C-alpha positions as CSV (number, residue, x, y, z in Angstrom):
1,M,-68.6,3.3,168.1
2,M,-71.1,6.1,167.7
3,T,-70.4,9.2,169.8
4,E,-71.8,12.1,167.7
5,N,-75.2,11.9,169.4
6,P,-74.9,12.6,173.2
7,T,-78.4,11.1,173.8
8,P,-78.8,8.1,171.5
9,S,-82.3,7.5,170.2
10,V,-83.6,4.0,170.0
11,V,-86.8,2.6,168.5
12,V,-88.2,-0.6,170.0
13,V,-90.8,-2.4,167.9
14,G,-93.2,-4.6,169.9
15,A,-94.6,-4.1,173.5
16,G,-94.4,-7.6,174.9
17,W,-91.9,-9.0,177.4
18,A,-89.0,-8.5,175.1
19,G,-89.8,-5.0,173.9
20,L,-90.7,-3.7,177.4
21,G,-87.5,-5.3,178.8
22,A,-85.3,-3.6,176.3
23,T,-87.1,-0.3,176.6
24,D,-87.1,-0.3,180.4
25,H,-83.3,-0.9,180.6
26,L,-82.4,1.5,177.9
27,V,-84.5,4.3,179.4
28,S,-82.8,3.7,182.8
29,Q,-79.5,4.2,181.1
30,G,-80.4,7.6,179.7
31,Y,-81.5,6.6,176.1
32,D,-84.2,8.4,174.2
33,V,-86.5,5.4,173.6
34,T,-89.7,5.2,171.5
35,L,-91.6,1.9,171.9
36,L,-94.0,1.2,168.9
37,E,-96.8,-1.3,169.3
38,A,-98.9,-2.3,166.3
39,G,-102.0,-3.2,168.3
40,A,-104.3,-1.3,170.5
41,Y,-103.1,-3.0,173.7
42,L,-99.7,-3.3,175.3
43,G,-98.3,-6.7,176.3
44,G,-98.5,-8.8,173.1
45,L,-99.8,-12.2,173.9
46,V,-100.2,-11.4,177.6
47,A,-102.2,-8.2,177.0
48,G,-105.4,-7.9,179.0
49,W,-108.5,-5.8,178.3
50,Q,-112.3,-5.8,179.1
51,T,-115.3,-7.1,177.3
52,T,-118.2,-4.7,176.4
53,A,-119.8,-5.9,179.6
54,G,-116.8,-4.7,181.6
55,R,-115.4,-8.2,182.4
56,P,-111.6,-8.6,182.3
57,V,-110.3,-11.0,179.7
58,E,-106.9,-11.8,178.2
59,A,-105.3,-13.8,175.4
60,G,-104.8,-16.9,177.4
61,I,-103.5,-17.6,180.9
62,H,-99.7,-17.6,181.4
63,G,-97.9,-19.3,184.2
64,F,-94.6,-18.2,185.8
65,W,-92.4,-21.2,186.5
66,Y,-89.8,-21.7,189.2
67,P,-86.8,-21.0,186.8
68,Y,-88.2,-17.5,185.8
69,K,-85.5,-15.8,187.9
70,N,-85.2,-12.7,185.8
71,I,-89.0,-12.0,185.7
72,F,-89.3,-12.6,189.4
73,E,-86.4,-10.1,189.9
74,L,-88.1,-7.6,187.7
75,V,-91.4,-7.9,189.6
76,D,-89.6,-7.4,192.9
77,R,-87.7,-4.4,191.6
78,L,-91.0,-2.9,190.5
79,G,-92.4,-3.4,194.0
80,L,-95.3,-5.5,192.8
81,D,-97.0,-8.5,194.4
82,P,-99.0,-10.0,191.5
83,F,-98.6,-13.7,192.0
84,T,-100.5,-16.5,193.7
85,P,-98.8,-19.0,196.0
86,W,-97.2,-22.0,194.3
87,T,-100.0,-24.2,192.9
88,R,-100.6,-27.9,192.4
89,S,-102.1,-29.2,189.1
90,C,-104.1,-32.1,187.6
91,Q,-104.2,-33.6,184.1
92,Y,-107.3,-35.1,182.6
93,S,-108.2,-37.2,179.5
94,P,-111.7,-38.3,178.4
95,Q,-111.2,-41.3,180.7
96,G,-110.8,-39.1,183.8
97,L,-108.0,-38.0,186.0
98,E,-104.6,-39.0,184.7
99,A,-102.0,-37.3,186.8
100,E,-101.8,-35.0,189.9
101,S,-98.6,-33.0,190.6
102,P,-97.4,-31.8,194.0
103,I,-95.5,-28.7,194.8
104,F,-92.1,-30.2,194.1
105,Q,-90.0,-27.8,196.3
106,D,-92.0,-29.0,199.3
107,Q,-90.9,-32.6,198.8
108,P,-87.5,-34.0,199.9
109,R,-84.9,-33.1,197.2
110,L,-83.9,-36.0,195.0
111,P,-81.2,-36.0,192.2
112,M,-82.6,-35.1,188.8
113,P,-84.8,-36.7,187.4
114,L,-85.9,-38.9,190.4
115,G,-88.1,-36.3,192.0
116,T,-90.0,-35.7,188.8
117,F,-90.5,-39.4,188.4
118,A,-91.4,-40.3,192.1
119,Y,-93.7,-37.5,193.3
120,P,-96.5,-37.0,190.8
121,R,-99.4,-39.4,191.2
122,F,-100.5,-41.3,188.1
123,P,-103.7,-43.2,188.9
124,R,-103.9,-45.0,185.6
125,L,-100.4,-45.1,184.1
126,P,-98.7,-48.5,184.8
127,L,-95.2,-48.4,186.4
128,Q,-93.6,-50.3,183.5
129,D,-94.6,-47.5,181.2
130,R,-93.3,-44.8,183.5
131,L,-90.0,-46.7,183.8
132,S,-89.5,-46.4,180.1
133,A,-88.9,-42.7,180.5
134,F,-85.4,-43.4,181.9
135,S,-84.3,-44.4,178.4
136,M,-84.4,-40.7,177.5
137,M,-81.5,-39.9,179.8
138,Y,-78.9,-40.1,177.1
139,P,-80.5,-37.5,174.7
140,V,-81.2,-35.3,177.7
141,I,-77.5,-35.4,178.6
142,D,-76.4,-35.1,175.0
143,F,-78.6,-32.0,174.4
144,D,-76.7,-29.2,176.1
145,N,-78.3,-26.2,174.3
146,S,-75.2,-25.7,172.2
147,D,-75.4,-24.8,168.5
148,Q,-74.0,-28.3,167.7
149,A,-76.7,-30.0,169.8
150,W,-79.4,-28.0,168.1
151,Q,-78.1,-29.0,164.7
152,R,-77.9,-32.7,165.8
153,Y,-81.5,-32.9,167.0
154,D,-83.4,-30.2,165.1
155,A,-84.1,-32.2,161.9
156,M,-85.7,-35.0,163.9
157,T,-89.3,-34.9,165.1
158,A,-90.0,-35.2,168.8
159,R,-92.1,-38.3,168.1
160,E,-89.2,-40.0,166.3
161,L,-86.9,-39.2,169.2
162,F,-89.1,-40.8,171.8
163,K,-89.7,-43.8,169.6
164,S,-86.0,-44.3,168.8
165,Y,-85.1,-44.3,172.6
166,G,-87.8,-46.9,173.5
167,V,-90.4,-44.8,175.3
168,S,-93.5,-46.8,175.6
169,A,-96.4,-45.9,173.3
170,R,-98.7,-45.3,176.3
171,L,-96.2,-43.1,178.2
172,Y,-95.7,-41.0,175.0
173,R,-99.4,-40.7,174.4
174,E,-100.4,-39.9,178.0
175,A,-97.4,-38.0,179.3
176,F,-94.9,-36.7,176.8
177,E,-97.3,-35.7,174.0
178,P,-99.5,-33.7,176.3
179,M,-96.4,-31.9,177.5
180,L,-95.5,-31.0,174.0
181,L,-99.0,-29.8,173.2
182,V,-99.0,-27.3,176.1
183,G,-95.3,-26.5,176.1
184,L,-94.5,-26.3,172.3
185,F,-98.1,-26.0,171.2
186,A,-98.0,-28.8,168.6
187,P,-98.1,-32.6,168.5
188,G,-94.9,-34.5,168.6
189,E,-94.7,-35.3,164.9
190,Q,-94.7,-31.5,164.2
191,C,-92.2,-30.5,166.9
192,S,-88.4,-30.4,166.6
193,A,-86.7,-32.9,168.8
194,A,-84.2,-30.2,169.8
195,A,-86.9,-27.9,170.9
196,A,-88.6,-30.7,172.8
197,L,-85.4,-31.6,174.7
198,G,-84.8,-27.9,175.5
199,M,-88.3,-27.2,176.7
200,L,-88.7,-30.4,178.8
201,Y,-85.3,-29.9,180.4
202,Y,-85.9,-26.3,181.4
203,F,-89.5,-26.7,182.7
204,I,-89.4,-30.2,184.1
205,L,-86.1,-32.1,184.2
206,A,-83.2,-29.9,185.2
207,H,-84.1,-29.5,188.9
208,Q,-86.8,-30.9,191.0
209,P,-88.7,-27.6,191.7
210,D,-88.6,-26.4,188.0
211,F,-92.2,-27.6,187.3
212,D,-93.6,-25.5,190.2
213,V,-95.6,-22.5,189.0
214,V,-97.4,-19.4,190.2
215,W,-100.1,-17.4,188.3
216,C,-101.1,-13.8,188.2
217,R,-103.9,-12.8,190.6
218,G,-105.5,-11.0,187.7
219,T,-104.6,-10.3,184.1
220,V,-100.9,-9.9,183.4
221,G,-101.7,-6.7,181.6
222,E,-103.2,-5.1,184.7
223,Q,-101.0,-6.7,187.4
224,I,-97.6,-6.3,185.7
225,F,-97.6,-4.5,182.4
226,R,-99.6,-1.4,183.3
227,P,-97.4,-0.4,186.3
228,W,-94.3,-1.4,184.3
229,C,-95.3,0.9,181.5
230,D,-96.1,3.7,184.0
231,R,-92.6,3.4,185.3
232,I,-91.1,3.6,181.8
233,T,-93.1,6.7,180.8
234,A,-92.4,8.4,184.1
235,A,-88.7,7.8,183.3
236,G,-89.0,9.5,179.9
237,G,-89.8,6.6,177.6
238,K,-92.4,7.1,174.9
239,I,-94.9,4.3,174.3
240,L,-97.1,4.5,171.2
241,T,-99.9,2.0,170.3
242,Q,-101.5,1.4,166.9
243,R,-98.2,2.0,165.1
244,P,-97.6,-0.9,162.7
245,V,-94.1,-0.7,161.2
246,T,-94.0,-0.8,157.4
247,D,-90.4,-0.2,156.5
248,L,-87.0,1.1,157.6
249,Q,-84.8,3.9,156.2
250,L,-81.0,3.4,155.8
251,D,-78.2,5.9,155.7
252,E,-75.2,5.9,153.4
253,Q,-73.4,3.2,155.5
254,G,-76.4,0.8,155.3
255,Q,-77.5,1.4,158.9
256,V,-81.0,2.2,160.1
257,K,-81.6,5.9,160.5
258,A,-85.4,5.8,160.8
259,V,-88.4,3.4,161.3
260,L,-91.5,4.1,159.2
261,C,-95.1,3.5,160.2
262,G,-96.9,4.5,157.1
263,E,-96.3,8.2,156.8
264,E,-94.9,8.6,160.3
265,R,-91.1,8.5,160.7
266,F,-89.2,7.8,163.9
267,T,-85.4,8.5,163.7
268,A,-83.1,6.1,165.5
269,D,-79.4,5.4,166.2
270,A,-80.4,1.8,166.9
271,V,-83.5,-0.4,166.5
272,V,-84.7,-3.4,168.4
273,F,-87.4,-5.6,166.9
274,A,-89.2,-7.4,169.7
275,V,-92.1,-9.1,167.7
276,G,-93.2,-12.6,167.2
277,I,-92.6,-14.6,164.0
278,S,-96.0,-13.6,162.5
279,G,-95.3,-10.0,163.3
280,F,-91.9,-10.0,161.8
281,Q,-93.2,-11.7,158.6
282,K,-95.9,-9.0,158.3
283,I,-93.2,-6.3,158.5
284,L,-91.0,-8.2,156.0
285,R,-93.7,-8.3,153.4
286,S,-93.9,-4.5,153.3
287,S,-90.3,-3.7,153.9
288,S,-88.1,-3.3,150.9
289,V,-85.1,-2.9,153.2
290,L,-85.5,-6.2,155.1
291,Q,-86.2,-8.0,151.8
292,Q,-82.7,-7.3,150.6
293,H,-81.2,-9.8,153.1
294,S,-81.6,-13.5,152.8
295,Q,-81.4,-13.9,156.6
296,F,-84.6,-12.0,157.0
297,R,-86.3,-13.5,153.9
298,N,-85.5,-17.0,155.4
299,L,-87.8,-16.2,158.3
300,M,-90.7,-16.8,155.9
301,N,-89.8,-20.5,156.3
302,L,-90.9,-20.4,159.9
303,G,-94.5,-21.1,161.1
304,A,-96.8,-20.2,164.0
305,V,-99.5,-22.0,165.8
306,D,-103.2,-21.1,166.3
307,V,-104.5,-20.6,169.9
308,L,-108.0,-20.3,171.2
309,A,-108.7,-18.6,174.5
310,T,-112.2,-18.9,176.1
311,R,-113.5,-17.6,179.4
312,L,-116.9,-18.9,180.8
313,W,-118.9,-17.6,183.7
314,F,-121.2,-20.3,185.2
315,D,-124.3,-19.6,187.4
316,R,-123.2,-21.6,190.4
317,Q,-120.2,-22.7,192.4
318,V,-118.6,-25.8,191.0
319,T,-115.9,-27.6,193.0
320,V,-112.6,-27.9,190.9
321,P,-109.9,-29.9,192.8
322,Q,-106.9,-27.9,191.6
323,P,-106.8,-24.4,190.1
324,A,-104.6,-25.3,187.1
325,N,-105.3,-28.3,184.8
326,A,-104.1,-29.7,181.5
327,C,-106.1,-32.0,179.2
328,F,-105.3,-34.3,176.3
329,G,-107.2,-36.7,174.0
330,F,-110.3,-34.5,173.7
331,H,-109.5,-33.2,170.2
332,P,-106.9,-34.7,167.8
333,T,-103.6,-32.8,167.7
334,T,-104.9,-30.2,170.2
335,G,-103.8,-29.7,173.8
336,S,-105.8,-27.6,176.3
337,T,-105.7,-26.2,179.8
338,F,-108.4,-24.9,182.1
339,F,-108.1,-22.7,185.1
340,N,-110.4,-22.0,188.1
341,L,-110.2,-18.2,188.2
342,N,-112.1,-18.2,191.5
343,A,-109.0,-19.7,193.0
344,L,-106.4,-17.6,191.1
345,H,-107.9,-14.1,190.5
346,D,-108.6,-11.8,193.4
347,D,-111.7,-10.3,191.6
348,Y,-113.5,-13.7,191.5
349,R,-112.4,-15.2,194.8
350,H,-115.6,-14.4,196.7
351,Q,-118.1,-14.6,193.8
352,T,-121.0,-17.1,193.8
353,E,-120.5,-17.8,190.1
354,T,-117.7,-20.0,188.8
355,V,-115.3,-18.5,186.3
356,I,-113.2,-20.8,184.1
357,E,-110.5,-20.0,181.5
358,A,-110.0,-22.7,179.0
359,D,-107.3,-22.3,176.4
360,F,-106.5,-24.6,173.4
361,Y,-103.2,-24.9,171.6
362,H,-102.7,-26.0,168.0
363,A,-106.4,-25.1,167.7
364,N,-106.4,-25.0,163.9
365,Q,-109.6,-27.1,163.5
366,L,-111.5,-25.2,166.3
367,L,-111.1,-21.6,165.1
368,P,-113.6,-21.9,162.3
369,L,-116.4,-22.8,164.7
370,G,-118.9,-20.2,165.8
371,D,-118.8,-18.7,169.3
372,Q,-121.8,-20.7,170.6
373,E,-120.4,-24.0,169.2
374,L,-117.1,-23.3,171.0
375,I,-118.8,-22.5,174.2
376,N,-120.8,-25.7,174.1
377,L,-117.6,-27.7,173.2
378,V,-115.7,-26.2,176.2
379,Q,-118.6,-26.9,178.6
380,Q,-118.7,-30.5,177.3
381,D,-115.0,-31.0,177.9
382,L,-115.2,-29.4,181.3
383,A,-118.1,-31.7,182.3
384,T,-116.1,-34.8,181.2
385,C,-113.3,-33.7,183.7
386,I,-115.5,-32.2,186.4
387,P,-119.1,-33.6,186.3
388,G,-120.4,-30.6,188.2
389,F,-120.2,-28.5,185.1
390,R,-122.8,-30.7,183.3
391,N,-125.8,-29.0,184.8
392,A,-124.3,-25.5,185.3
393,Q,-125.6,-22.7,183.0
394,V,-123.2,-20.4,181.1
395,I,-124.3,-16.8,181.9
396,D,-121.5,-15.1,180.0
397,A,-118.5,-16.0,177.9
398,S,-115.6,-14.6,175.9
399,V,-114.1,-16.3,172.9
400,I,-110.7,-15.0,171.5
401,R,-109.3,-16.5,168.4
402,L,-105.5,-16.1,168.0
403,P,-104.4,-17.3,164.6
404,R,-100.6,-17.8,164.2
405,A,-100.1,-16.6,167.7
406,V,-97.2,-18.6,169.1
407,T,-93.9,-19.8,167.6
408,H,-93.9,-23.2,166.0
409,F,-90.6,-24.9,166.6
410,A,-91.0,-27.3,163.7
411,P,-88.4,-29.9,162.7
412,G,-85.7,-28.1,160.7
413,S,-86.6,-24.6,161.8
414,Y,-83.4,-23.9,163.8
415,Q,-81.4,-23.1,160.6
416,Y,-83.7,-20.1,159.9
417,L,-83.8,-18.5,163.3
418,L,-81.8,-15.4,164.0
419,P,-79.4,-14.4,166.7
420,A,-79.8,-11.0,168.4
421,S,-77.3,-9.4,165.9
422,T,-78.5,-9.0,162.3
423,P,-77.0,-8.2,158.9
424,I,-77.9,-4.5,159.6
425,N,-75.3,-3.4,162.2
426,N,-77.6,-1.3,164.4
427,L,-80.7,-3.5,164.1
428,F,-81.2,-6.2,166.8
429,V,-83.9,-8.8,167.4
430,S,-85.4,-10.3,170.5
431,G,-88.2,-12.7,171.4
432,D,-88.8,-16.3,172.4
433,W,-87.7,-17.5,168.9
434,V,-84.3,-15.8,168.8
435,V,-81.2,-18.0,169.1
436,N,-79.3,-17.5,172.4
437,R,-77.5,-19.7,174.8
438,H,-79.2,-18.7,178.0
439,G,-81.4,-21.8,178.1
440,S,-84.7,-20.3,179.2
441,W,-88.0,-20.6,177.3
442,S,-91.3,-18.8,176.8
443,Q,-91.9,-15.5,178.7
444,E,-88.6,-15.7,180.6
445,K,-86.7,-16.2,177.3
446,A,-88.6,-13.3,175.7
447,Y,-87.7,-11.0,178.6
448,V,-84.0,-12.2,178.7
449,T,-83.6,-11.6,174.9
450,G,-85.0,-8.1,175.4
451,L,-82.3,-7.4,177.9
452,E,-79.7,-9.0,175.6
453,A,-80.8,-6.7,172.8
454,A,-80.5,-3.7,175.1
455,N,-77.0,-4.8,175.9
456,H,-76.1,-4.9,172.2
457,V,-77.4,-1.4,171.8
458,I,-75.3,-0.2,174.8
459,N,-72.2,-1.9,173.5
460,R,-72.7,-0.3,170.1
461,C,-73.6,3.2,171.3
462,G,-71.1,3.3,174.2
463,Q,-73.4,4.7,176.8
464,G,-74.7,3.2,180.0
465,Q,-74.2,0.0,181.9
466,P,-75.4,-3.4,180.5
467,A,-78.4,-5.1,182.1
468,T,-77.5,-7.9,184.6
469,I,-79.1,-11.2,183.4
470,I,-79.5,-14.0,185.9
471,P,-78.3,-17.3,184.3
472,V,-80.3,-20.5,184.6
473,E,-79.4,-22.6,187.6
474,A,-76.4,-24.8,186.9
475,D,-76.8,-28.5,186.1
476,E,-76.7,-30.8,189.0
477,P,-73.2,-32.3,189.6
478,H,-74.0,-35.7,188.2
479,I,-75.4,-34.1,185.0
480,Q,-72.3,-31.9,184.7
481,I,-70.1,-35.0,185.0
482,A,-72.2,-36.9,182.5
483,R,-72.2,-34.0,180.0
484,G,-68.4,-33.5,180.4
485,L,-67.8,-37.2,179.7
486,N,-70.2,-37.2,176.7
487,Q,-68.5,-34.1,175.2
488,F,-65.0,-35.8,175.6
489,L,-66.2,-38.9,173.9
490,R,-67.8,-36.9,171.1
491,G,-64.6,-35.1,170.6
492,I,-62.7,-38.4,170.3
493,E,-65.3,-39.7,167.9
494,S,-65.2,-36.7,165.6
495,N,-61.4,-36.9,165.4
496,L,-61.2,-40.6,164.7
497,I,-64.3,-41.4,162.7
498,P,-64.9,-39.4,159.5
499,R,-68.4,-37.9,159.2
500,W,-70.1,-39.0,156.0
501,G,-73.8,-39.6,157.0
502,L,-76.6,-37.3,157.8
503,P,-76.5,-35.8,161.3
């Protein structure tokens, strides 16, 4: 335990959900914290800024799902009111409307997964295809987010998983694959089956209301991150932008004593890295210290997915049935969403023009196109879903290309991911790619791992109280019973039957 420094100094690298979460809690516990952000804007992938014309834009729209208990608690603690009411959503293909989801918490509560199956409306998907989804109950029960479960399922692709359990081709193509494209940002043949099970369970299957979602009434940067950062700096935290980390300095015991940003040096008793995979790999390429450890070098085996974020202003009011919409089948291996910002953002609520955000995931083949080509492509997709966009004129637009922006949970990637603790005793990591057992995903997981990293720092330095982390809601009783029985049978099997094949 370190006691020689009465006010421990901590450097946090990365100003997204994880970095701000760690910084906020450590500052509240009396630590001297410096937060370093490589970019010009705070917030990472949820940063917001303005175009040269003064219009607000951001790197894609981010939803806040019903299970985001820790983020909702944070927002309440900050005294903010940034969210819309719970919203309904639609799903479109080139053939038209494919699905319409209700607000699930408003429906009579049914045991999981009956509500998820019964309440959405599928105008075109036959019942027999929908019924084939129930064949997935065994892997859903078997995958309990344990290390053993991840190892069992991670080498398999999501497509192989659905095929092996008898999901119909049409249900996979029109329901499960679109979920993977917007939830894991890649097609099923490029997604880990373990990641698919974890993501689908957390967002959709665990409890009937889990798919319910709210949205920010403006950019997340303005609505949440700016007041959050103001609170941190008012409490004594230092937030510095345009500080890309290039290396670390170690002391005689092999612990970090300073973080280097080129010629700048920031001393530290502990360090928290809160960057994405691409950001960590960039630091690794320049860091002679990190390169000495195979666990860090192995992160070079991980990938990231390209994202395209566009925002279009149209010259007239176009009626969009629901504010949030997903699309599939328009571009091979690419999923997309579009949002009616007139319904979601306060600034556009009473404008005569229509403002649409359209985001594309696994957008590899789209990024090389020019801005005007992309704007034309987006309008064509929108007009296929909502014919009113066909004759509307685009009066302004923003195109943001985000290469290697989000984590790619590819088959076999789990073995390379890191837990919060690293081979360097006072260096901790956080982010949505870090291995933990909380069970959350996306923004909520990033924030939770930031709090977990802060707790590791507190445990090491011996100062302050750990952050309270709200666990995910417990499994419903019938799932708990089924998982308990499954674990019992797996235990018998492992003791009686020697393991000689591949997992």
